[in-house]
C-alpha positions in Angstrom: -10.1 6.3 9.9 -8.2 6.6 13.1 -10.3 4.3 15.3 -9.2 1.3 17.2 -6.0 -0.2 15.8 -7.5 -3.7 15.6 -10.4 -2.5 13.5 -8.2 -0.3 11.4 -5.8 -3.2 10.7 -8.5 -5.4 9.4 -10.0 -2.6 7.3 -6.6 -1.7 5.8 -5.9 -5.4 5.0 -9.3 -5.8 3.3 -8.7 -2.7 1.3 -5.2 -3.7 0.2 -6.4 -7.2 -0.8 -9.5 -6.0 -2.6 -7.8 -3.2 -4.6 -4.3 -4.8 -4.8 -3.2 -1.5 -3.3 0.2 -0.4 -2.1 0.9 0.7 1.4 1.1 4.3 0.1 -2.2 4.1 -1.6 -3.9 2.6 1.5 -2.4 5.3 3.7 -3.8 8.0 1.5 -7.3 6.5 1.4 -7.5 6.0 5.2 -5.7 9.2 6.2 -2.9 7.6 8.2 0.8 7.4 7.7 2.6 4.7 5.7 4.3 3.6 8.9 0.9 3.1 10.5 -0.4 1.0 7.6 2.7 -1.1 7.6 2.7 -1.7 11.3 -1.1 -2.6 11.3 -0.9 -5.1 8.4 2.5 -6.6 9.2 2.5 -6.8 13.0 -1.0 -6.3 14.5 -2.9 -8.3 11.9 -0.7 -11.4 12.5 -2.3 -11.8 15.9 -5.8 -10.6 15.1 -6.6 -12.5 11.9 -3.8 -14.8 10.8 -5.6 -15.9 7.6 -6.1 -12.3 6.5 -2.5 -11.6 7.4 -1.3 -14.3 4.9 -3.4 -12.8 2.1 -2.2 -9.3 2.6 1.4 -10.5 2.9 1.1 -12.0 -0.6 -0.1 -8.7 -2.0 2.7 -6.7 -0.2 5.2 -9.2 -1.4 4.1 -8.8 -5.0 4.2 -5.0 -4.6 7.7 -5.1 -3.3 8.8 -7.2 -6.3 7.2 -4.7 -8.7 8.3 -1.4 -7.1 11.5 -1.0 -9.2 9.3 -1.2 -12.3 6.9 1.4 -11.0 9.8 3.7 -10.1 11.4 3.4 -13.5 8.1 4.2 -15.2 7.6 7.2 -13.0 11.0 8.5 -13.9 10.5 7.9 -17.6 7.1 9.7 -17.5 8.7 12.6 -15.6 11.4 13.2 -18.1 9.0 12.6 -21.1 6.7 15.3 -19.8 9.6 17.7 -19.4 10.6 17.3 -23.0 7.2 18.2 -24.4 7.3 21.5 -26.3 5.4 24.4 -24.8 2.7 26.1 -26.9 
């Protein structure tokens, strides 16, 4: 979805809130870059729909607090998969 930035910002925010998604996940679904998602929901949305901006900010704040845990799990899974014996 590469339409108008205002419409895209609202759609991205609604998706992030509904699915508790990360910026990376939203970017993949909408076919835009992570930078575009971040700019839309953290800068443009503030002026378009302030109430929606507050909601999406809470989700992004939570994601930021949890990202070190996700990274650790990803690393653990990567090395656990590498140690599996090949048949």
